[in-house]
ROSE-4610 file (N, C-alpha, C; in Angstrom, 1 decimal, always signed):
// ROSE-4610
residu = [M/M/M/T/T/T/P/P/P/A/A/A/V/V/V/A/A/A/L/L/L/R/R/R/A/A/A/A/A/A/V/V/V/A/A/A/V/V/V/A/A/A/L/L/L/L/L/L/L/L/L/P/P/P/V/V/V/P/P/P/A/A/A/V/V/V/T/T/T/A/A/A/S/S/S/N/N/N/P/P/P/I/I/I/G/G/G/V/V/V/V/V/V/G/G/G/V/V/V/I/I/I/Q/Q/Q/K/K/K/V/V/V/I/I/I/L/L/L/L/L/L/P/P/P/D/D/D/E/E/E/T/T/T/Q/Q/Q/P/P/P/T/T/T/T/T/T/A/A/A/Q/Q/Q/I/I/I/W/W/W/G/G/G/A/A/A/F/F/F/A/A/A/I/I/I/S/S/S/D/D/D/G/G/G/A/A/A/M/M/M/I/I/I/N/N/N/Y/Y/Y/S/S/S/D/D/D/W/W/W/P/P/P/T/T/T/S/S/S/Y/Y/Y/S/S/S/K/K/K/P/P/P/R/R/R/A/A/A/G/G/G/Y/Y/Y/L/L/L/Y/Y/Y/Y/Y/Y/K/K/K/V/V/V/P/P/P/V/V/V/G/G/G/Q/Q/Q/L/L/L/A/A/A/D/D/D/C/C/C/Q/Q/Q/K/K/K/E/E/E/W/W/W/L/L/L/D/D/D/L/L/L/K/K/K/A/A/A/V/V/V/A/A/A/G/G/G/T/T/T/K/K/K/A/A/A/V/V/V/V/V/V/A/A/A/F/F/F/G/G/G/Y/Y/Y/R/R/R/G/G/G/N/N/N/V/V/V/T/T/T/W/W/W/L/L/L/R/R/R/A/A/A/P/P/P/D/D/D/V/V/V/K/K/K/L/L/L/S/S/S/A/A/A/P/P/P/D/D/D/T/T/T/Y/Y/Y/P/P/P/L/L/L/N/N/N/V/V/V/G/G/G/L/L/L/V/V/V/M/M/M/M/M/M/A/A/A/K/K/K/A/A/A/N/N/N/E/E/E/P/P/P/G/G/G/S/S/S/E/E/E/M/M/M/V/V/V/S/S/S/K/K/K/F/F/F/F/F/F/A/A/A/E/E/E/L/L/L/R/R/R/N/N/N/A/A/A/A/A/A/A/A/A/A/A/A/K/K/K]
num = [1/1/1/2/2/2/3/3/3/4/4/4/5/5/5/6/6/6/7/7/7/8/8/8/9/9/9/10/10/10/11/11/11/12/12/12/13/13/13/14/14/14/15/15/15/16/16/16/17/17/17/18/18/18/19/19/19/20/20/20/21/21/21/22/22/22/23/23/23/24/24/24/25/25/25/26/26/26/27/27/27/28/28/28/29/29/29/30/30/30/31/31/31/32/32/32/33/33/33/34/34/34/35/35/35/36/36/36/37/37/37/38/38/38/39/39/39/40/40/40/41/41/41/42/42/42/43/43/43/44/44/44/45/45/45/46/46/46/47/47/47/48/48/48/49/49/49/50/50/50/51/51/51/52/52/52/53/53/53/54/54/54/55/55/55/56/56/56/57/57/57/58/58/58/59/59/59/60/60/60/61/61/61/62/62/62/63/63/63/64/64/64/65/65/65/66/66/66/67/67/67/68/68/68/69/69/69/70/70/70/71/71/71/72/72/72/73/73/73/74/74/74/75/75/75/76/76/76/77/77/77/78/78/78/79/79/79/80/80/80/81/81/81/82/82/82/83/83/83/84/84/84/85/85/85/86/86/86/87/87/87/88/88/88/89/89/89/90/90/90/91/91/91/92/92/92/93/93/93/94/94/94/95/95/95/96/96/96/97/97/97/98/98/98/99/99/99/100/100/100/101/101/101/102/102/102/103/103/103/104/104/104/105/105/105/106/106/106/107/107/107/108/108/108/109/109/109/110/110/110/111/111/111/112/112/112/113/113/113/114/114/114/115/115/115/116/116/116/117/117/117/118/118/118/119/119/119/120/120/120/121/121/121/122/122/122/123/123/123/124/124/124/125/125/125/126/126/126/127/127/127/128/128/128/129/129/129/130/130/130/131/131/131/132/132/132/133/133/133/134/134/134/135/135/135/136/136/136/137/137/137/138/138/138/139/139/139/140/140/140/141/141/141/142/142/142/143/143/143/144/144/144/145/145/145/146/146/146/147/147/147/148/148/148/149/149/149/150/150/150/151/151/151/152/152/152/153/153/153/154/154/154/155/155/155/156/156/156/157/157/157/158/158/158/159/159/159/160/160/160/161/161/161/162/162/162/163/163/163/164/164/164/165/165/165/166/166/166/167/167/167]
x = [+140.8/+140.1/+138.7/+138.4/+137.2/+136.0/+134.9/+133.9/+134.1/+134.5/+134.1/+135.1/+136.5/+137.7/+137.6/+137.0/+137.0/+136.1/+135.2/+134.2/+134.9/+135.9/+136.2/+137.3/+138.0/+139.3/+138.3/+137.5/+136.8/+136.3/+135.4/+135.5/+136.3/+137.5/+138.9/+139.1/+139.0/+139.5/+138.8/+137.6/+136.3/+136.4/+136.6/+136.8/+138.1/+138.9/+140.4/+140.1/+138.9/+138.6/+138.5/+138.8/+138.4/+136.8/+136.0/+134.9/+134.6/+133.8/+133.4/+132.5/+133.1/+132.1/+130.7/+129.4/+128.2/+127.8/+126.8/+126.3/+125.0/+124.0/+122.5/+122.2/+121.8/+121.0/+119.5/+119.8/+118.7/+117.8/+116.5/+115.7/+114.5/+114.6/+113.5/+114.0/+112.8/+112.7/+112.6/+111.7/+111.3/+111.7/+112.4/+112.5/+112.0/+111.1/+110.5/+109.8/+109.9/+108.8/+107.8/+106.5/+105.0/+104.5/+104.0/+102.8/+101.9/+101.0/+99.8/+99.4/+98.4/+97.7/+96.6/+96.3/+95.0/+94.5/+93.5/+93.0/+91.7/+91.9/+90.7/+90.3/+89.2/+87.9/+87.6/+87.7/+87.3/+87.9/+88.0/+88.7/+88.1/+87.0/+86.9/+86.9/+87.2/+87.2/+88.3/+89.4/+90.4/+91.3/+91.3/+91.9/+93.3/+93.3/+94.7/+94.9/+96.3/+96.8/+97.5/+97.5/+98.4/+99.4/+100.7/+101.4/+102.1/+102.4/+103.0/+104.0/+104.7/+105.8/+107.6/+108.7/+109.8/+110.3/+111.0/+111.2/+112.5/+113.3/+114.7/+114.1/+114.4/+114.1/+115.2/+115.3/+116.5/+116.7/+118.3/+118.8/+118.2/+118.0/+117.3/+118.7/+119.7/+121.2/+120.6/+120.6/+120.7/+122.5/+122.2/+123.4/+123.6/+124.9/+125.1/+124.6/+123.2/+122.9/+123.9/+124.8/+126.1/+126.1/+125.8/+125.7/+124.8/+123.5/+122.3/+122.2/+122.5/+121.9/+122.6/+123.9/+124.5/+123.7/+122.6/+122.1/+120.8/+120.4/+119.0/+119.1/+118.2/+118.2/+118.5/+118.8/+118.7/+117.2/+116.7/+115.8/+115.3/+114.1/+112.8/+111.5/+111.0/+109.5/+108.4/+107.3/+106.7/+105.7/+105.1/+104.2/+104.4/+103.8/+103.7/+102.5/+102.3/+100.7/+100.6/+99.9/+100.1/+98.4/+98.6/+97.1/+97.3/+96.5/+96.2/+97.2/+97.7/+98.4/+96.9/+96.8/+96.0/+95.8/+94.8/+94.6/+94.9/+95.6/+95.9/+95.2/+94.1/+93.1/+93.2/+93.1/+92.9/+94.2/+95.6/+97.1/+97.3/+97.1/+97.4/+96.7/+95.5/+94.6/+95.1/+95.5/+96.2/+97.5/+98.5/+99.6/+99.4/+98.3/+98.0/+97.6/+96.9/+96.1/+97.4/+98.3/+99.6/+100.5/+100.4/+101.1/+100.7/+99.4/+98.6/+98.4/+98.7/+98.7/+100.0/+101.1/+102.6/+102.5/+102.0/+101.8/+101.7/+102.6/+102.8/+103.4/+104.2/+104.8/+106.3/+106.9/+108.3/+108.8/+108.4/+109.3/+109.7/+110.7/+111.7/+110.8/+110.0/+109.7/+110.2/+110.1/+110.3/+109.4/+109.3/+108.4/+108.7/+108.1/+108.2/+109.6/+109.9/+111.2/+111.9/+113.6/+114.0/+113.8/+114.1/+113.7/+112.2/+111.4/+110.1/+110.1/+109.3/+109.0/+108.4/+108.9/+108.2/+108.5/+107.4/+107.8/+107.3/+108.6/+108.1/+108.0/+106.5/+106.1/+105.9/+106.3/+106.6/+105.3/+105.4/+103.7/+102.9/+103.5/+102.5/+102.0/+102.8/+102.5/+100.8/+100.2/+98.9/+98.6/+97.8/+97.7/+96.9/+97.8/+97.5/+98.4/+98.3/+98.7/+99.3/+98.7/+99.4/+100.2/+101.4/+102.4/+101.4/+101.9/+101.2/+102.3/+101.6/+101.8/+102.9/+104.0/+105.1/+105.0/+103.9/+103.9/+105.1/+105.8/+106.8/+107.0/+107.5/+107.6/+106.9/+105.9/+105.1/+105.6/+105.2/+105.7/+106.9/+108.1/+109.2/+109.6/+109.3/+109.9/+111.3/+111.9/+113.4/+113.9/+113.0/+113.5/+112.3/+112.3/+111.0/+111.8/+111.1/+111.5/+112.6/+113.9/+115.1/+115.3/+115.4/+116.1/+117.3/+118.6/+119.7/+119.9/+121.1/+121.7/+123.2/+123.4/+124.8/+125.2/+126.3/+126.3/+125.7/+126.4/+125.8/+124.0/+123.6/+122.3/+121.3/+122.0/+121.4/+121.6/+122.4/+122.3/+121.3/+121.0/+120.5/+119.0/+118.9/+117.1/+117.2/+118.3/+117.8/+117.7/+118.0/+117.6/+116.2/+116.2/+114.6/+113.5/+113.8/+112.9/+113.0/+114.3/+114.4/+113.7/+113.8/+112.9/+111.4/+111.1/+109.6/+109.0/+110.1/+109.5/+109.5/+110.5/+110.7/+109.7/+108.6/+107.6/+106.5]
y = [+93.0/+94.2/+93.8/+94.9/+95.0/+95.7/+95.1/+95.9/+97.3/+98.2/+99.4/+99.9/+99.7/+100.2/+99.9/+98.9/+98.8/+99.9/+100.2/+101.2/+102.5/+102.8/+104.0/+103.8/+103.0/+103.1/+103.5/+102.6/+102.8/+104.4/+104.8/+106.4/+107.5/+107.0/+107.7/+107.7/+106.3/+106.2/+107.0/+106.9/+107.6/+109.1/+109.7/+111.2/+111.8/+111.1/+111.1/+110.9/+110.4/+110.2/+111.4/+111.8/+113.1/+112.9/+113.9/+114.1/+114.6/+114.5/+114.8/+116.1/+117.3/+118.2/+118.2/+118.6/+118.5/+119.6/+119.4/+120.4/+120.2/+121.4/+120.7/+120.7/+120.2/+120.0/+120.9/+121.6/+122.4/+121.8/+121.7/+120.4/+121.3/+122.7/+123.4/+123.4/+123.2/+123.0/+124.2/+125.4/+126.5/+127.9/+128.7/+130.1/+130.8/+132.1/+133.0/+134.1/+134.8/+136.3/+136.1/+136.2/+135.8/+137.2/+137.1/+138.4/+138.2/+137.2/+136.9/+135.2/+135.0/+133.6/+133.5/+132.7/+132.3/+131.0/+130.9/+129.7/+129.2/+128.1/+127.4/+126.1/+125.8/+126.7/+127.6/+128.1/+129.2/+129.0/+130.5/+130.7/+129.6/+129.4/+128.7/+127.0/+126.2/+125.1/+124.8/+125.4/+125.2/+123.8/+123.6/+122.3/+122.3/+123.9/+124.0/+125.3/+125.6/+127.0/+127.5/+128.5/+129.3/+130.6/+130.2/+131.3/+131.9/+133.2/+133.9/+134.8/+134.7/+135.9/+135.4/+135.4/+135.0/+134.1/+132.7/+131.6/+131.2/+130.7/+130.0/+128.4/+127.4/+125.9/+125.4/+124.7/+123.6/+122.7/+122.5/+121.1/+120.1/+119.8/+118.4/+117.7/+118.4/+117.9/+118.4/+117.6/+117.9/+118.6/+120.1/+120.8/+120.9/+121.8/+122.3/+123.6/+124.4/+125.4/+126.9/+126.7/+127.6/+127.9/+127.0/+126.8/+126.8/+127.2/+127.0/+128.0/+129.1/+129.9/+129.0/+128.9/+128.1/+126.7/+126.3/+125.0/+125.3/+126.6/+126.8/+127.3/+127.3/+128.0/+129.6/+130.1/+131.7/+132.0/+132.9/+133.3/+133.8/+133.4/+133.9/+134.1/+135.3/+135.4/+134.0/+134.1/+133.3/+132.8/+131.6/+130.9/+129.7/+128.9/+127.8/+127.2/+126.2/+125.4/+124.2/+124.2/+123.0/+122.3/+121.2/+120.6/+120.1/+119.9/+119.1/+117.8/+117.4/+116.0/+115.2/+113.9/+113.0/+112.8/+113.0/+113.0/+114.0/+115.1/+116.1/+117.9/+117.8/+118.9/+120.1/+119.8/+120.7/+121.5/+120.5/+121.1/+122.0/+121.6/+122.0/+123.3/+123.7/+125.0/+125.5/+125.6/+126.2/+127.0/+126.2/+126.6/+127.5/+127.1/+128.0/+129.6/+129.3/+131.0/+131.6/+130.7/+131.4/+131.7/+131.3/+132.0/+133.3/+133.2/+134.3/+135.8/+135.1/+136.2/+136.7/+136.2/+137.4/+137.8/+137.4/+138.0/+139.3/+139.9/+141.6/+142.0/+141.3/+142.0/+142.2/+141.5/+141.6/+140.6/+139.9/+139.0/+137.6/+137.3/+136.0/+134.7/+133.9/+132.7/+131.3/+130.4/+129.3/+127.8/+126.9/+126.0/+125.1/+123.6/+122.4/+121.4/+120.6/+119.9/+119.7/+119.5/+119.4/+117.8/+117.8/+116.7/+116.6/+117.1/+117.3/+118.1/+117.8/+118.0/+119.4/+120.2/+121.7/+122.2/+122.8/+123.6/+124.9/+126.0/+127.2/+127.3/+128.0/+128.2/+129.8/+130.0/+131.3/+131.8/+133.5/+133.8/+133.8/+133.3/+133.2/+131.7/+130.9/+129.4/+128.9/+128.4/+128.1/+127.3/+127.6/+126.7/+125.1/+124.2/+122.8/+122.0/+120.7/+119.7/+120.1/+120.7/+121.0/+119.9/+120.5/+119.4/+119.3/+118.5/+117.9/+118.9/+119.6/+120.6/+119.7/+120.6/+119.7/+120.0/+119.3/+120.0/+119.6/+120.0/+119.5/+120.1/+121.2/+122.0/+123.3/+123.2/+124.6/+126.0/+127.0/+128.1/+128.6/+129.0/+129.5/+131.1/+131.8/+133.1/+133.4/+133.8/+133.7/+135.0/+136.3/+137.5/+138.6/+139.5/+140.3/+141.4/+142.3/+143.1/+144.0/+144.2/+144.9/+144.8/+143.1/+142.7/+142.2/+142.8/+142.1/+140.7/+140.3/+139.0/+138.7/+137.9/+137.6/+138.2/+138.8/+139.2/+138.3/+137.0/+135.9/+135.9/+135.6/+135.9/+136.5/+138.0/+139.3/+139.6/+139.3/+139.4/+138.3/+137.0/+136.0/+136.5/+137.2/+137.7/+139.0/+140.0/+141.0/+140.5/+139.3/+138.9/+138.1/+137.7/+137.2/+138.6/+139.4/+140.5/+141.5/+141.4/+142.2/+141.1/+140.3/+139.2/+139.5/+139.5/+139.7/+141.1/+142.1/+143.6/+143.7/+142.8/+142.9/+142.1/+141.6/+140.8/+141.6]
z = [+110.8/+110.6/+111.4/+112.2/+112.3/+111.4/+111.4/+110.1/+110.9/+111.8/+111.9/+111.3/+111.3/+111.1/+109.4/+108.8/+107.5/+106.6/+107.5/+107.3/+107.0/+108.1/+108.2/+107.1/+106.9/+105.9/+104.4/+104.3/+103.0/+103.2/+103.9/+103.7/+103.7/+104.1/+104.1/+102.7/+101.9/+100.4/+99.6/+99.6/+99.0/+99.0/+99.9/+100.4/+99.5/+99.3/+98.8/+97.1/+96.5/+95.0/+94.6/+93.4/+92.6/+92.3/+92.5/+92.5/+90.9/+90.0/+88.8/+89.1/+88.0/+88.2/+87.9/+88.2/+88.6/+87.6/+86.6/+86.1/+85.7/+85.8/+85.5/+83.8/+83.5/+82.0/+81.8/+80.7/+80.1/+79.4/+80.0/+79.2/+78.2/+78.2/+77.6/+75.8/+75.4/+74.0/+73.1/+73.7/+73.0/+73.9/+73.5/+74.1/+73.1/+73.5/+72.5/+73.2/+72.5/+73.1/+72.2/+73.0/+72.6/+72.1/+70.9/+70.6/+70.6/+70.2/+70.4/+70.5/+71.0/+70.9/+70.6/+70.1/+69.7/+69.6/+70.1/+70.8/+70.0/+69.7/+68.3/+69.1/+68.7/+67.9/+68.9/+70.0/+70.9/+72.2/+72.8/+74.1/+75.3/+75.2/+76.4/+76.7/+74.9/+75.1/+73.8/+73.8/+72.8/+72.9/+71.6/+71.0/+70.6/+69.9/+69.2/+69.8/+69.3/+69.7/+68.5/+68.0/+67.1/+68.5/+68.4/+69.2/+68.5/+68.2/+67.4/+68.1/+67.3/+67.9/+67.3/+68.2/+67.8/+68.6/+67.8/+68.9/+68.3/+69.4/+69.1/+69.7/+68.4/+69.1/+69.3/+70.3/+70.7/+69.8/+69.6/+68.6/+69.4/+70.4/+70.8/+72.0/+71.8/+72.6/+74.0/+75.1/+76.2/+76.7/+77.5/+77.5/+79.1/+79.0/+80.2/+80.3/+81.4/+81.6/+81.1/+81.3/+80.9/+79.4/+78.7/+77.3/+76.4/+77.5/+76.3/+75.5/+75.5/+74.1/+73.2/+73.2/+71.7/+71.2/+71.8/+71.5/+70.9/+70.3/+70.1/+68.7/+67.8/+66.5/+66.6/+65.7/+65.6/+65.4/+66.7/+66.6/+65.4/+64.9/+63.6/+64.5/+63.5/+63.8/+62.9/+63.6/+62.9/+63.9/+63.6/+64.9/+64.8/+66.1/+66.4/+66.3/+66.0/+65.9/+66.6/+67.4/+68.4/+69.0/+69.0/+69.5/+70.6/+71.4/+72.8/+72.8/+73.7/+73.9/+74.4/+73.9/+74.4/+75.9/+76.5/+77.9/+78.7/+78.2/+78.8/+78.5/+78.4/+77.8/+78.9/+80.2/+80.9/+81.5/+81.3/+81.5/+80.6/+79.5/+78.2/+78.1/+78.4/+78.3/+79.4/+80.4/+81.4/+81.1/+80.3/+79.8/+79.2/+77.8/+77.2/+77.6/+78.4/+79.0/+79.5/+80.1/+80.6/+79.5/+78.6/+77.4/+76.9/+76.7/+76.5/+77.3/+78.6/+79.6/+79.4/+78.6/+78.7/+77.1/+76.2/+75.0/+75.0/+73.9/+73.8/+75.1/+76.1/+77.5/+76.8/+76.2/+75.7/+76.3/+77.2/+78.4/+77.0/+77.6/+77.3/+78.0/+77.8/+78.2/+77.4/+78.1/+77.4/+78.0/+77.3/+77.4/+76.7/+76.4/+75.6/+76.7/+75.5/+76.3/+75.0/+75.1/+74.1/+73.6/+72.2/+71.0/+71.0/+71.3/+70.9/+69.5/+68.8/+67.3/+67.3/+67.0/+66.9/+65.6/+64.8/+63.7/+63.6/+63.4/+63.5/+61.9/+62.1/+60.6/+60.5/+59.1/+58.5/+58.4/+58.9/+59.1/+57.7/+56.4/+55.6/+55.2/+56.1/+55.9/+56.2/+55.6/+55.8/+56.7/+58.1/+58.9/+58.7/+59.2/+58.7/+59.8/+60.0/+60.7/+62.2/+62.9/+64.1/+65.0/+65.4/+66.5/+67.8/+68.4/+69.8/+70.7/+71.6/+72.6/+73.3/+73.5/+74.5/+75.8/+76.5/+78.0/+78.9/+79.8/+80.3/+81.8/+81.9/+83.7/+83.6/+82.3/+82.5/+81.7/+81.9/+81.1/+82.1/+81.9/+82.5/+82.1/+82.9/+82.8/+82.9/+81.6/+81.6/+81.7/+81.2/+81.5/+81.6/+82.1/+81.8/+80.9/+80.0/+79.0/+79.9/+79.1/+79.3/+80.8/+81.2/+82.3/+81.9/+82.8/+82.5/+82.6/+82.1/+82.2/+81.9/+81.8/+81.2/+79.7/+79.3/+77.8/+76.7/+77.2/+75.6/+76.1/+77.2/+77.3/+76.8/+77.2/+77.2/+75.3/+74.9/+73.2/+72.8/+73.3/+73.1/+72.9/+74.1/+74.1/+73.6/+73.1/+72.1/+71.0/+70.2/+69.2/+68.9/+70.0/+70.1/+70.1/+71.0/+70.7/+69.5/+68.9/+67.3/+66.5/+66.6/+65.5/+65.7/+66.9/+67.0/+66.9/+67.0/+66.6/+64.9/+64.6/+62.8/+61.9/+62.6/+62.1/+61.4]
């Protein structure tokens, strides 16, 4: 058998093999409705940020996009408290300004990455021990206020907005 014939035979066999379904994974760690962002010690050179609103935190497991709302905690109101990751001051400050820009709009946004330690603090918890901000793919706009989606996603977004309004 010549090399050309062998190659054609191998390609033909490969085309007959079953192909597994390919699905994308969801790397996002936090989904929320931002109410306000407080940059500390000041707005011009912040090294920590309080991000107030309602949030759902991922359970850390990588999942398929079609299942994503089921892998997050129940949306709750409170705040996230973050510090700048070492060596990433400029990127972090830009992302915090992006979060500040969507604050109060009722837009559903996502940021961070799965597996990152993020503590959602109740509104009455005293400010201490900030988590390291989880820089990942930047701020992701999930849905503007009242934007439709699938029934499951729309319900999840409504729960986030309701939790934010209840605060």
